[in-house]
MIDOSE-1310 file (N, C-alpha, C; in nm, 2 decimals, decimal comma, always signed):
residues 210
masa	+0,99/+2,20/-4,72/+0,88/+2,09/-4,64/+0,91/+2,10/-4,50; +0,82/+2,13/-4,42/+0,85/+2,13/-4,25/+0,85/+2,00/-4,23; +0,92/+1,97/-4,13/+0,93/+1,84/-4,08/+0,81/+1,81/-3,97; +0,76/+1,68/-3,97/+0,65/+1,65/-3,88/+0,71/+1,65/-3,75
lpaa	+0,59/+1,72/-3,67/+0,62/+1,72/-3,51/+0,60/+1,60/-3,44; +0,68/+1,56/-3,37/+0,68/+1,43/-3,27/+0,52/+1,42/-3,21; +0,52/+1,30/-3,19/+0,36/+1,25/-3,14/+0,36/+1,28/-2,98; +0,28/+1,35/-2,94/+0,26/+1,39/-2,79/+0,26/+1,25/-2,72
gkpv	+0,34/+1,23/-2,60/+0,33/+1,12/-2,54/+0,21/+1,11/-2,45; +0,16/+1,02/-2,40/+0,07/+0,97/-2,31/+0,10/+0,99/-2,16; +0,04/+1,07/-2,10/+0,07/+1,09/-1,93/+0,06/+0,94/-1,87; +0,14/+0,90/-1,78/+0,14/+0,81/-1,72/+0,00/+0,78/-1,64
lttg	-0,06/+0,87/-1,57/-0,18/+0,84/-1,50/-0,28/+0,95/-1,57; -0,39/+0,89/-1,60/-0,50/+0,98/-1,66/-0,63/+0,93/-1,61; -0,73/+1,02/-1,62/-0,86/+0,98/-1,56/-0,96/+0,96/-1,71; -1,05/+0,88/-1,67/-1,16/+0,85/-1,78/-1,14/+0,73/-1,86
kvgg	-1,02/+0,71/-1,92/-0,98/+0,62/-2,00/-0,81/+0,60/-2,02; -0,72/+0,51/-2,05/-0,61/+0,50/-2,07/-0,57/+0,62/-2,19; -0,49/+0,69/-2,15/-0,46/+0,80/-2,24/-0,55/+0,90/-2,26; -0,64/+0,92/-2,15/-0,72/+1,03/-2,12/-0,67/+1,15/-2,09
iavk	-0,74/+1,22/-1,98/-0,69/+1,35/-1,93/-0,61/+1,33/-1,81; -0,51/+1,40/-1,84/-0,38/+1,37/-1,73/-0,43/+1,43/-1,60; -0,37/+1,35/-1,51/-0,41/+1,36/-1,35/-0,30/+1,47/-1,32; -0,31/+1,58/-1,27/-0,21/+1,68/-1,23/-0,15/+1,65/-1,10
agak	-0,05/+1,70/-1,12/+0,06/+1,69/-1,00/-0,01/+1,79/-0,89; +0,00/+1,71/-0,77/-0,10/+1,76/-0,63/-0,22/+1,69/-0,63; -0,28/+1,63/-0,73/-0,40/+1,57/-0,70/-0,41/+1,46/-0,59; -0,51/+1,43/-0,53/-0,55/+1,34/-0,41/-0,61/+1,22/-0,47
lsas	-0,53/+1,09/-0,45/-0,58/+0,96/-0,47/-0,63/+0,91/-0,39; -0,74/+0,80/-0,40/-0,78/+0,73/-0,28/-0,84/+0,59/-0,33; -0,81/+0,49/-0,25/-0,89/+0,35/-0,27/-0,92/+0,27/-0,15; -1,01/+0,19/-0,15/-1,04/+0,11/-0,04/-1,06/-0,04/-0,11
aekg	-1,06/-0,12/-0,03/-1,07/-0,28/-0,09/-1,17/-0,29/-0,18; -1,12/-0,35/-0,29/-1,20/-0,38/-0,40/-1,33/-0,48/-0,34; -1,44/-0,47/-0,39/-1,54/-0,53/-0,36/-1,54/-0,68/-0,39; -1,58/-0,76/-0,30/-1,55/-0,91/-0,35/-1,42/-0,97/-0,32
ttvt	-1,35/-0,89/-0,27/-1,19/-0,93/-0,25/-1,17/-0,96/-0,09; -1,08/-1,03/-0,07/-1,04/-1,05/+0,08/-0,90/-0,97/+0,10; -0,89/-0,92/+0,23/-0,78/-0,84/+0,25/-0,71/-0,96/+0,36; -0,60/-0,99/+0,36/-0,55/-1,13/+0,45/-0,41/-1,04/+0,50
fgig	-0,43/-1,04/+0,64/-0,30/-1,03/+0,72/-0,25/-1,16/+0,80; -0,14/-1,16/+0,78/-0,11/-1,28/+0,87/+0,04/-1,24/+0,95; +0,04/-1,30/+1,09/+0,17/-1,27/+1,17/+0,20/-1,41/+1,23; +0,31/-1,43/+1,23/+0,40/-1,56/+1,27/+0,29/-1,68/+1,17
ggsa	+0,24/-1,76/+1,26/+0,20/-1,88/+1,15/+0,03/-1,87/+1,16; -0,02/-1,73/+1,19/-0,17/-1,73/+1,19/-0,19/-1,60/+1,10; -0,30/-1,62/+1,04/-0,35/-1,53/+0,95/-0,49/-1,48/+0,97; -0,56/-1,39/+0,91/-0,71/-1,36/+0,93/-0,74/-1,27/+0,80
acas	-0,88/-1,28/+0,76/-0,94/-1,22/+0,64/-1,00/-1,08/+0,71; -0,92/-0,96/+0,68/-0,98/-0,83/+0,77/-1,07/-0,76/+0,69; -1,17/-0,69/+0,76/-1,29/-0,62/+0,69/-1,27/-0,52/+0,59; -1,13/-0,44/+0,61/-1,13/-0,31/+0,51/-1,00/-0,28/+0,53
asft	-0,94/-0,22/+0,42/-0,80/-0,16/+0,39/-0,82/-0,05/+0,29; -0,75/+0,06/+0,30/-0,73/+0,15/+0,23/-0,60/+0,24/+0,22; -0,60/+0,30/+0,13/-0,48/+0,42/+0,09/-0,52/+0,56/+0,06; -0,45/+0,66/+0,09/-0,46/+0,77/+0,01/-0,30/+0,79/-0,03
arvv	-0,31/+0,90/-0,15/-0,18/+0,93/-0,20/-0,19/+1,07/-0,28; -0,09/+1,13/-0,28/-0,07/+1,26/-0,36/+0,03/+1,25/-0,47; -0,03/+1,28/-0,61/+0,07/+1,27/-0,72/+0,17/+1,40/-0,70; +0,29/+1,35/-0,72/+0,42/+1,45/-0,70/+0,46/+1,47/-0,85
knps	+0,45/+1,37/-0,94/+0,51/+1,40/-1,07/+0,44/+1,29/-1,16; +0,38/+1,35/-1,28/+0,32/+1,26/-1,37/+0,35/+1,30/-1,53; +0,44/+1,22/-1,57/+0,53/+1,28/-1,68/+0,44/+1,23/-1,80; +0,48/+1,33/-1,92/+0,37/+1,34/-2,03/+0,44/+1,24/-2,14
akgk	+0,48/+1,14/-2,10/+0,56/+1,03/-2,16/+0,57/+0,88/-2,08; +0,58/+0,80/-2,16/+0,60/+0,64/-2,09/+0,71/+0,66/-2,00; +0,69/+0,62/-1,89/+0,79/+0,63/-1,78/+0,71/+0,60/-1,63; +0,75/+0,66/-1,54/+0,70/+0,62/-1,40/+0,66/+0,78/-1,35
atls	+0,53/+0,76/-1,30/+0,49/+0,86/-1,22/+0,52/+0,84/-1,06; +0,53/+0,96/-1,00/+0,57/+0,94/-0,86/+0,45/+0,99/-0,75; +0,45/+0,93/-0,64/+0,36/+0,96/-0,56/+0,40/+0,96/-0,41; +0,33/+1,03/-0,35/+0,36/+1,05/-0,19/+0,24/+0,96/-0,13
itse	+0,27/+0,87/-0,05/+0,16/+0,79/+0,01/+0,13/+0,85/+0,15; +0,01/+0,90/+0,18/+0,00/+0,97/+0,30/-0,08/+0,91/+0,39; -0,13/+0,78/+0,35/-0,22/+0,69/+0,47/-0,22/+0,57/+0,38; -0,22/+0,46/+0,49/-0,24/+0,32/+0,46/-0,32/+0,26/+0,61
kisg	-0,42/+0,20/+0,57/-0,51/+0,13/+0,68/-0,56/+0,01/+0,65; -0,53/-0,08/+0,77/-0,61/-0,23/+0,73/-0,66/-0,25/+0,89; -0,79/-0,28/+0,90/-0,87/-0,28/+1,02/-0,99/-0,40/+1,00; -1,04/-0,43/+1,12/-1,14/-0,50/+1,14/-1,09/-0,66/+1,12
cppv	-0,96/-0,65/+1,16/-0,90/-0,80/+1,16/-0,95/-0,91/+1,27; -1,01/-1,00/+1,26/-1,06/-1,12/+1,38/-0,94/-1,16/+1,45; -0,95/-1,21/+1,56/-0,81/-1,27/+1,66/-0,76/-1,39/+1,53; -0,63/-1,38/+1,58/-0,55/-1,50/+1,50/-0,50/-1,57/+1,60
tvgg	-0,46/-1,70/+1,57/-0,37/-1,79/+1,65/-0,20/-1,78/+1,65; -0,17/-1,73/+1,74/-0,01/-1,72/+1,73/+0,04/-1,79/+1,84; +0,15/-1,86/+1,84/+0,21/-1,92/+1,97/+0,12/-2,02/+2,02; +0,01/-2,06/+1,97/-0,09/-2,14/+2,03/-0,17/-2,05/+2,12
fsat	-0,17/-1,93/+2,10/-0,27/-1,85/+2,19/-0,36/-1,77/+2,08; -0,49/-1,70/+2,12/-0,54/-1,63/+2,04/-0,49/-1,48/+2,08; -0,51/-1,43/+1,98/-0,44/-1,27/+1,97/-0,55/-1,20/+1,87; -0,57/-1,09/+1,94/-0,63/-0,95/+1,86/-0,52/-0,88/+1,81
vsls	-0,52/-0,82/+1,68/-0,41/-0,73/+1,64/-0,47/-0,61/+1,59; -0,41/-0,51/+1,63/-0,47/-0,35/+1,58/-0,33/-0,32/+1,50; -0,37/-0,25/+1,38/-0,26/-0,21/+1,28/-0,27/-0,07/+1,26; -0,15/+0,01/+1,25/-0,16/+0,15/+1,23/+0,00/+0,16/+1,16
ainl	+0,00/+0,24/+1,04/+0,10/+0,26/+0,96/+0,21/+0,35/+1,04; +0,32/+0,33/+1,03/+0,44/+0,43/+1,09/+0,50/+0,49/+0,98; +0,59/+0,60/+1,01/+0,69/+0,68/+0,91/+0,60/+0,73/+0,80; +0,50/+0,76/+0,78/+0,43/+0,83/+0,69/+0,50/+0,96/+0,66
pydg	+0,48/+1,03/+0,51/+0,44/+0,94/+0,40/+0,56/+0,88/+0,34; +0,53/+0,77/+0,25/+0,61/+0,69/+0,19/+0,63/+0,74/+0,04; +0,73/+0,71/-0,02/+0,77/+0,72/-0,18/+0,70/+0,62/-0,25; +0,62/+0,66/-0,36/+0,56/+0,56/-0,45/+0,59/+0,57/-0,58
tvst	+0,60/+0,48/-0,67/+0,60/+0,50/-0,79/+0,49/+0,41/-0,87; +0,46/+0,46/-0,99/+0,39/+0,38/-1,07/+0,43/+0,40/-1,22; +0,46/+0,25/-1,26/+0,53/+0,25/-1,39/+0,46/+0,21/-1,53; +0,46/+0,27/-1,64/+0,40/+0,22/-1,77/+0,46/+0,10/-1,82
akgh	+0,57/+0,01/-1,75/+0,62/-0,09/-1,79/+0,51/-0,20/-1,77; +0,54/-0,34/-1,86/+0,44/-0,43/-1,86/+0,41/-0,49/-1,72; +0,28/-0,49/-1,72/+0,24/-0,52/-1,59/+0,20/-0,40/-1,48; +0,23/-0,28/-1,54/+0,21/-0,16/-1,44/+0,27/-0,18/-1,31
pivi	+0,40/-0,19/-1,29/+0,43/-0,23/-1,14/+0,43/-0,12/-1,05; +0,43/-0,14/-0,96/+0,40/-0,04/-0,85/+0,51/-0,05/-0,73; +0,59/+0,03/-0,67/+0,68/+0,02/-0,55/+0,65/+0,14/-0,45; +0,61/+0,08/-0,34/+0,60/+0,17/-0,23/+0,74/+0,15/-0,13
aesg	+0,81/+0,26/-0,09/+0,94/+0,25/-0,06/+0,96/+0,34/+0,05; +1,05/+0,32/+0,14/+1,08/+0,42/+0,26/+1,12/+0,53/+0,21; +1,10/+0,63/+0,29/+1,15/+0,79/+0,26/+1,29/+0,82/+0,29; +1,32/+0,73/+0,35/+1,46/+0,75/+0,39/+1,51/+0,61/+0,50
tskp	+1,65/+0,62/+0,51/+1,70/+0,48/+0,56/+1,64/+0,48/+0,70; +1,64/+0,60/+0,77/+1,60/+0,57/+0,92/+1,45/+0,57/+0,93; +1,37/+0,54/+0,81/+1,23/+0,57/+0,82/+1,16/+0,47/+0,73; +1,18/+0,35/+0,76/+1,15/+0,25/+0,67/+0,97/+0,24/+0,68
tgfd	+0,92/+0,14/+0,56/+0,79/+0,14/+0,55/+0,75/+0,02/+0,66; +0,64/+0,03/+0,70/+0,58/-0,05/+0,79/+0,47/-0,03/+0,87; +0,45/-0,08/+0,98/+0,33/-0,07/+1,08/+0,35/-0,10/+1,21; +0,28/-0,05/+1,29/+0,27/-0,08/+1,44/+0,16/-0,19/+1,47
atvd	+0,21/-0,29/+1,52/+0,12/-0,43/+1,54/+0,09/-0,43/+1,71; -0,02/-0,37/+1,77/-0,05/-0,40/+1,88/-0,11/-0,54/+1,91; -0,08/-0,60/+1,96/-0,09/-0,78/+1,97/-0,14/-0,78/+2,11; -0,27/-0,82/+2,13/-0,35/-0,83/+2,25/-0,35/-0,98/+2,25
vtgl	-0,26/-1,05/+2,34/-0,28/-1,19/+2,37/-0,34/-1,24/+2,50; -0,46/-1,32/+2,49/-0,52/-1,35/+2,56/-0,46/-1,41/+2,69; -0,46/-1,36/+2,81/-0,41/-1,42/+2,94/-0,25/-1,38/+2,92; -0,19/-1,32/+2,85/-0,07/-1,26/+2,86/-0,06/-1,11/+2,85
gsfa	-0,12/-1,04/+2,78/-0,09/-0,91/+2,79/-0,09/-0,87/+2,64; -0,07/-0,72/+2,63/-0,05/-0,63/+2,50/+0,09/-0,59/+2,49; +0,13/-0,62/+2,34/+0,25/-0,60/+2,30/+0,26/-0,49/+2,18; +0,37/-0,40/+2,19/+0,35/-0,33/+2,06/+0,47/-0,37/+1,95
cift	+0,44/-0,43/+1,86/+0,56/-0,50/+1,78/+0,55/-0,41/+1,64; +0,66/-0,38/+1,60/+0,72/-0,29/+1,47/+0,75/-0,37/+1,39; +0,68/-0,39/+1,26/+0,73/-0,47/+1,15/+0,77/-0,38/+1,03; +0,91/-0,38/+0,97/+0,94/-0,30/+0,87/+0,99/-0,35/+0,74
atsa	+0,98/-0,29/+0,63/+1,02/-0,34/+0,51/+1,09/-0,25/+0,45; +1,20/-0,25/+0,34/+1,24/-0,13/+0,27/+1,14/-0,09/+0,16; +1,07/-0,19/+0,12/+0,97/-0,15/+0,01/+0,86/-0,25/-0,01; +0,74/-0,22/-0,05/+0,66/-0,31/-0,10/+0,61/-0,31/-0,26
sgha	+0,59/-0,41/-0,32/+0,61/-0,42/-0,44/+0,46/-0,46/-0,51; +0,38/-0,42/-0,59/+0,23/-0,45/-0,64/+0,24/-0,44/-0,79; +0,12/-0,42/-0,85/+0,08/-0,37/-1,00/-0,04/-0,32/-0,99; -0,06/-0,26/-1,09/-0,19/-0,19/-1,11/-0,26/-0,26/-1,24
snkh	-0,40/-0,23/-1,24/-0,47/-0,29/-1,36/-0,60/-0,19/-1,38; -0,58/-0,19/-1,54/-0,68/-0,08/-1,59/-0,82/-0,15/-1,59; -0,82/-0,28/-1,56/-0,97/-0,34/-1,58/-1,07/-0,29/-1,50; -1,04/-0,28/-1,37/-1,12/-0,23/-1,28/-1,04/-0,09/-1,20
stva	-0,95/-0,04/-1,26/-0,85/+0,05/-1,21/-0,83/+0,02/-1,03; -0,75/-0,10/-1,04/-0,73/-0,12/-0,92/-0,56/-0,14/-0,90; -0,51/-0,16/-0,79/-0,38/-0,21/-0,73/-0,37/-0,32/-0,66; -0,30/-0,41/-0,67/-0,28/-0,51/-0,58/-0,18/-0,54/-0,57
fsgq	-0,15/-0,62/-0,42/-0,04/-0,65/-0,33/-0,05/-0,78/-0,31; +0,05/-0,86/-0,31/+0,03/-0,98/-0,28/+0,16/-1,05/-0,20; +0,13/-1,11/-0,06/+0,21/-1,17/+0,00/+0,33/-1,10/+0,04; +0,31/-0,96/+0,07/+0,41/-0,87/+0,10/+0,45/-0,91/+0,23
tftl	+0,61/-0,92/+0,27/+0,63/-0,93/+0,42/+0,70/-0,83/+0,46; +0,71/-0,85/+0,61/+0,78/-0,73/+0,68/+0,84/-0,82/+0,79; +0,94/-0,77/+0,82/+1,01/-0,82/+0,96/+1,01/-0,75/+1,09; +1,00/-0,80/+1,18/+0,99/-0,75/+1,32/+1,14/-0,65/+1,36
nkal	+1,11/-0,55/+1,36/+1,21/-0,47/+1,39/+1,26/-0,43/+1,52; +1,40/-0,51/+1,59/+1,43/-0,49/+1,70/+1,45/-0,39/+1,76; +1,53/-0,27/+1,69/+1,56/-0,14/+1,73/+1,42/-0,08/+1,76; +1,33/-0,06/+1,66/+1,22/+0,02/+1,69/+1,11/-0,05/+1,80
tgad	+1,12/-0,18/+1,80/+1,02/-0,27/+1,88/+1,06/-0,23/+2,02; +1,20/-0,25/+2,07/+1,24/-0,21/+2,20/+1,20/-0,32/+2,29; +1,15/-0,28/+2,41/+1,14/-0,36/+2,53/+1,06/-0,49/+2,50; +0,96/-0,48/+2,42/+0,85/-0,58/+2,38/+0,91/-0,70/+2,27
ftdc	+1,03/-0,68/+2,22/+1,07/-0,73/+2,12/+1,09/-0,89/+2,16; +1,10/-0,94/+2,26/+1,10/-1,09/+2,32/+0,96/-1,12/+2,31; +0,86/-1,08/+2,37/+0,74/-1,10/+2,38/+0,71/-1,10/+2,21; +0,72/-1,00/+2,14/+0,65/-1,03/+2,00/+0,71/-1,13/+1,93
slag	+0,86/-1,15/+1,97/+0,90/-1,29/+1,89/+0,84/-1,40/+1,91; +0,76/-1,42/+2,02/+0,69/-1,53/+2,04/+0,57/-1,54/+1,95; +0,50/-1,41/+1,93/+0,40/-1,41/+1,84/+0,44/-1,45/+1,67; +0,56/-1,41/+1,66/+0,61/-1,41/+1,54/+0,71/-1,30/+1,48
tsas	+0,82/-1,36/+1,39/+0,91/-1,24/+1,34/+0,89/-1,17/+1,22; +0,78/-1,24/+1,16/+0,74/-1,17/+1,03/+0,59/-1,17/+1,02; +0,55/-1,06/+0,95/+0,41/-1,05/+0,90/+0,38/-1,04/+0,75; +0,27/-1,02/+0,71/+0,26/-1,01/+0,57/+0,09/-0,97/+0,54
ftat	+0,07/-0,90/+0,42/-0,05/-0,88/+0,38/-0,08/-0,91/+0,24; -0,21/-0,94/+0,20/-0,24/-0,93/+0,06/-0,37/-0,86/+0,03; -0,39/-0,77/-0,04/-0,48/-0,69/-0,09/-0,52/-0,64/-0,21; -0,63/-0,63/-0,26/-0,67/-0,54/-0,40/-0,75/-0,46/-0,39
lgpv	-0,69/-0,31/-0,42/-0,77/-0,22/-0,37/-0,81/-0,12/-0,50; -0,93/-0,05/-0,49/-1,00/-0,02/-0,58/-1,14/+0,02/-0,59; -1,18/+0,09/-0,68/-1,11/+0,15/-0,80/-1,05/+0,29/-0,74; -0,93/+0,30/-0,78/-0,85/+0,41/-0,76/-0,92/+0,54/-0,81
ldks	-0,94/+0,64/-0,73/-1,02/+0,75/-0,77/-0,92/+0,89/-0,76; -0,95/+0,98/-0,84/-0,90/+1,11/-0,83/-0,98/+1,19/-0,74; -0,97/+1,22/-0,62/-1,07/+1,27/-0,52/-1,05/+1,44/-0,54; -0,97/+1,49/-0,63/-0,94/+1,63/-0,66/-1,03/+1,68/-0,75
vrhs	-1,08/+1,59/-0,82/-1,16/+1,63/-0,95/-1,30/+1,60/-0,93; -1,40/+1,70/-0,98/-1,54/+1,68/-0,97/-1,56/+1,52/-1,00; -1,68/+1,47/-0,94/-1,71/+1,33/-0,97/-1,62/+1,20/-0,95; -1,50/+1,26/-0,89/-1,40/+1,15/-0,86/-1,37/+1,05/-0,95
prif	-1,32/+1,08/-1,09/-1,29/+0,98/-1,18/-1,22/+0,85/-1,13; -1,22/+0,75/-1,23/-1,12/+0,65/-1,20/-0,99/+0,69/-1,26; -0,87/+0,63/-1,19/-0,74/+0,63/-1,25/-0,70/+0,52/-1,36; -0,63/+0,57/-1,48/-0,56/+0,46/-1,54/-0,44/+0,49/-1,58
vs	-0,36/+0,36/-1,61/-0,23/+0,38/-1,62/-0,18/+0,37/-1,79; -0,13/+0,45/-1,85/-0,09/+0,45/-1,97/-0,01/+0,32/-2,03
């Protein structure tokens, strides 16, 4: 009698439903801030509710069994942030990601943890925060971190990051470091983005994690 074949594993990332159609390597994923949620950016002791946030990614590997899918994070954006109060002054902050792309993983472990990490020790994750302080001028402040952690949810096909902290990088900030330090030596963001969509497939279906 022939032995039974082992059950096929479910791909980490699928479309349509959990355990649905496997997302192909090379697929382009994207998401914007989930409707009805707040994108919060903070610098020093000030924080602001920003109008929008988004990311795009490319699927590198999507194993056909439990484990981790790997991604290349190709863009990250936070915009529409109102002025914040830093060091007793009103400041407008414009943000742009640096050192893209980043390495990303999505796991089938409990809570569907997500990690976005630097692509190399010389290229940490982070962003250039142009801080325009009323009456003092504009400064380019570089905040970095080795990684950011969040989790995925299949309820609305979202990814969430809460209180992720970045540190003012003296080497990358350079001549503006002293002025940037007055605004704050740390920054943070909180956001829920979704639904995450597979833009490489017709009708851009939602992404699920097995």
